[in-house]
C-alpha positions as a Markdown table, in Angstrom:
| # | Residue | x | y | z |
|---|---|---|---|---|
| 1 | Met | 143.4 | 46.9 | -224.7 |
| 2 | Arg | 141.7 | 46.3 | -221.4 |
| 3 | Ile | 142.6 | 47.7 | -218.0 |
| 4 | Val | 141.5 | 47.4 | -214.4 |
| 5 | Ala | 142.4 | 50.7 | -212.6 |
| 6 | Gln | 142.3 | 50.5 | -208.8 |
| 7 | Arg | 142.7 | 53.5 | -206.5 |
| 8 | Val | 145.3 | 52.4 | -203.9 |
| 9 | Ser | 146.8 | 53.7 | -200.8 |
| 10 | Arg | 149.7 | 51.5 | -201.5 |
| 11 | Ala | 150.7 | 48.7 | -203.9 |
| 12 | Ser | 153.7 | 46.6 | -204.7 |
| 13 | Val | 155.1 | 43.9 | -207.0 |
| 14 | Thr | 157.4 | 41.1 | -205.8 |
| 15 | Ile | 159.2 | 38.7 | -208.1 |
| 16 | Gly | 161.1 | 35.7 | -206.9 |
| 17 | Gly | 160.9 | 37.0 | -203.3 |
| 18 | Lys | 162.4 | 40.4 | -204.2 |
| 19 | Leu | 160.5 | 43.7 | -204.2 |
| 20 | Lys | 160.4 | 45.0 | -207.8 |
| 21 | Ser | 158.2 | 48.1 | -207.5 |
| 22 | Glu | 156.2 | 49.9 | -204.8 |
| 23 | Ile | 154.0 | 52.9 | -204.7 |
| 24 | Gly | 152.0 | 54.8 | -202.1 |
| 25 | Leu | 148.9 | 56.7 | -203.1 |
| 26 | Gly | 148.0 | 56.2 | -206.7 |
| 27 | Met | 146.6 | 53.8 | -209.2 |
| 28 | Met | 147.3 | 50.1 | -209.7 |
| 29 | Ile | 146.8 | 49.3 | -213.4 |
| 30 | Leu | 146.3 | 45.7 | -214.6 |
| 31 | Leu | 146.9 | 45.9 | -218.4 |
| 32 | Gly | 145.7 | 43.3 | -220.9 |
| 33 | Ile | 146.8 | 43.5 | -224.5 |
| 34 | Glu | 145.2 | 41.7 | -227.4 |
| 35 | Glu | 146.4 | 41.2 | -231.0 |
| 36 | Ala | 144.1 | 44.0 | -232.4 |
| 37 | Asp | 145.7 | 46.7 | -230.1 |
| 38 | Asn | 147.9 | 49.5 | -231.4 |
| 39 | Glu | 149.3 | 52.9 | -230.5 |
| 40 | Glu | 145.9 | 54.5 | -230.7 |
| 41 | Asp | 144.7 | 52.3 | -227.9 |
| 42 | Val | 147.7 | 53.2 | -225.8 |
| 43 | Asp | 147.3 | 56.9 | -226.3 |
| 44 | Trp | 143.5 | 56.8 | -225.5 |
| 45 | Leu | 143.9 | 54.8 | -222.3 |
| 46 | Cys | 146.8 | 56.8 | -221.1 |
| 47 | Ala | 144.9 | 60.1 | -221.6 |
| 48 | Lys | 141.9 | 58.7 | -219.9 |
| 49 | Leu | 143.9 | 57.4 | -216.9 |
| 50 | Thr | 145.6 | 60.8 | -216.5 |
| 51 | Lys | 142.3 | 62.7 | -216.3 |
| 52 | Leu | 140.3 | 60.0 | -214.4 |
| 53 | Arg | 138.8 | 61.7 | -211.3 |
| 54 | Ile | 138.7 | 58.9 | -208.8 |
| 55 | Phe | 140.5 | 60.5 | -205.8 |
| 56 | Ser | 138.5 | 62.1 | -203.0 |
| 57 | Asp | 138.4 | 65.8 | -202.4 |
| 58 | Glu | 137.9 | 67.5 | -199.1 |
| 59 | Asn | 134.2 | 66.6 | -199.2 |
| 60 | Glu | 135.0 | 62.9 | -199.9 |
| 61 | Ala | 133.6 | 63.2 | -203.4 |
| 62 | Met | 135.6 | 61.6 | -206.3 |
| 63 | Asn | 136.7 | 64.9 | -208.0 |
| 64 | Leu | 140.5 | 64.8 | -208.1 |
| 65 | Asp | 142.8 | 63.2 | -210.7 |
| 66 | Ile | 146.2 | 61.6 | -210.1 |
| 67 | Asn | 148.1 | 64.9 | -210.6 |
| 68 | Gln | 146.0 | 66.7 | -208.1 |
| 69 | Val | 146.8 | 64.2 | -205.4 |
| 70 | Glu | 150.5 | 63.8 | -206.5 |
| 71 | Gly | 150.0 | 60.0 | -206.9 |
| 72 | Ser | 151.9 | 57.4 | -208.8 |
| 73 | Phe | 151.1 | 54.5 | -211.2 |
| 74 | Leu | 152.0 | 50.9 | -210.8 |
| 75 | Val | 151.4 | 48.9 | -214.1 |
| 76 | Val | 151.3 | 45.2 | -214.3 |
| 77 | Ser | 150.7 | 43.2 | -217.5 |
| 78 | Gln | 147.9 | 40.7 | -217.2 |
| 79 | Phe | 146.9 | 38.6 | -220.2 |
| 80 | Thr | 144.2 | 37.0 | -218.3 |
| 81 | Leu | 142.0 | 40.1 | -218.7 |
| 82 | His | 141.3 | 38.7 | -222.2 |
| 83 | Ala | 140.1 | 35.3 | -220.9 |
| 84 | Leu | 137.2 | 33.7 | -222.7 |
| 85 | Thr | 135.0 | 31.6 | -220.4 |
| 86 | Lys | 131.9 | 30.7 | -222.5 |
| 87 | Lys | 132.8 | 27.1 | -223.1 |
| 88 | Gly | 133.9 | 24.7 | -220.4 |
| 89 | Asn | 135.6 | 25.5 | -217.2 |
| 90 | Arg | 139.1 | 26.2 | -218.4 |
| 91 | Pro | 139.5 | 29.8 | -219.7 |
| 92 | Ser | 140.9 | 30.3 | -223.2 |
| 93 | Phe | 143.4 | 33.1 | -223.7 |
| 94 | Ile | 143.5 | 33.0 | -227.5 |
| 95 | Arg | 142.6 | 36.7 | -227.7 |
| 96 | Ala | 145.6 | 37.8 | -225.6 |
| 97 | Ala | 148.5 | 39.2 | -227.7 |
| 98 | Arg | 151.6 | 37.1 | -228.2 |
| 99 | Pro | 154.7 | 38.5 | -226.5 |
| 100 | Glu | 156.2 | 39.8 | -229.8 |
| 101 | His | 153.2 | 42.1 | -230.2 |
| 102 | Ala | 152.4 | 42.7 | -226.5 |
| 103 | Ile | 155.8 | 43.6 | -225.1 |
| 104 | Pro | 156.4 | 46.7 | -227.4 |
| 105 | Leu | 152.9 | 47.9 | -226.6 |
| 106 | Tyr | 153.4 | 47.3 | -222.9 |
| 107 | Glu | 156.7 | 49.3 | -223.0 |
| 108 | Leu | 155.0 | 52.0 | -225.0 |
| 109 | Phe | 152.1 | 52.2 | -222.5 |
| 110 | Leu | 154.6 | 52.7 | -219.6 |
| 111 | Lys | 156.5 | 55.4 | -221.6 |
| 112 | Arg | 153.4 | 57.3 | -222.8 |
| 113 | Leu | 151.7 | 57.1 | -219.4 |
| 114 | Ala | 154.7 | 58.8 | -217.8 |
| 115 | Glu | 154.9 | 61.4 | -220.6 |
| 116 | Ile | 151.2 | 62.3 | -220.6 |
| 117 | Ser | 150.6 | 62.2 | -216.9 |
| 118 | Gly | 153.9 | 63.7 | -215.7 |
| 119 | Arg | 153.7 | 61.2 | -212.8 |
| 120 | Lys | 156.0 | 58.4 | -211.6 |
| 121 | Val | 155.1 | 55.1 | -213.4 |
| 122 | Leu | 156.5 | 51.9 | -212.0 |
| 123 | Ser | 155.9 | 48.4 | -213.3 |
| 124 | Gly | 156.0 | 44.7 | -212.9 |
| 125 | Glu | 157.9 | 42.5 | -215.3 |
| 126 | Phe | 156.2 | 41.3 | -218.5 |
| 127 | Gly | 155.7 | 37.5 | -218.4 |
| 128 | Ala | 157.1 | 37.1 | -214.9 |
| 129 | Leu | 155.3 | 35.2 | -212.1 |
| 130 | Met | 154.5 | 38.2 | -209.8 |
| 131 | Glu | 153.0 | 38.6 | -206.4 |
| 132 | Val | 150.9 | 41.8 | -206.4 |
| 133 | Glu | 149.8 | 43.3 | -203.1 |
| 134 | Leu | 147.6 | 46.4 | -202.8 |
| 135 | Ile | 145.3 | 48.2 | -200.5 |
| 136 | Asn | 142.3 | 49.2 | -202.7 |
| 137 | Asp | 141.2 | 52.5 | -201.3 |
| 138 | Gly | 137.4 | 52.8 | -201.3 |
| 139 | Pro | 137.3 | 50.3 | -202.8 |
| 140 | Val | 137.5 | 52.0 | -206.2 |
| 141 | Thr | 137.9 | 49.7 | -209.2 |
| 142 | Ile | 137.3 | 50.9 | -212.8 |
| 143 | Leu | 137.3 | 48.7 | -215.9 |
| 144 | Met | 138.1 | 50.2 | -219.3 |
| 145 | Asp | 138.4 | 48.7 | -222.8 |
| 146 | Ser | 139.9 | 50.8 | -225.6 |
| 147 | Lys | 137.6 | 49.0 | -228.0 |
| 148 | His | 134.5 | 50.4 | -226.2 |
| 149 | Arg | 135.3 | 54.1 | -226.4 |
| 150 | Glu | 131.8 | 55.2 | -227.4 |
């Protein structure tokens, strides 16, 4: 399971011209799920995100987590995080999980992130064509892969 976590001052998802979700201060999470992912990957990433100290304190040092700044999460599924680009110019997405495996894990991720963090967790819509807007604060962008925990 791969994520791109971005510290945002605001972010939103629009689907078919209608606003689906919007947050102010918080984290925009792009979530890529592969066939090898399971509940352990979900739990590990949700725990890491909840404790991730990427928000500025009074000295402008990244010392605060999402609870300390009373932020929210916006999670968007993004299978393209598992793109393979070694051969040719057209990415291969063979490592990305099929919907029957990915959707339950995506829904579990949303649920567990809310449970573990105690914060508001909004989302896009799995498989939809989405327009994502965000103001990346910093910019701060963190990449994490649950298969590289060590």
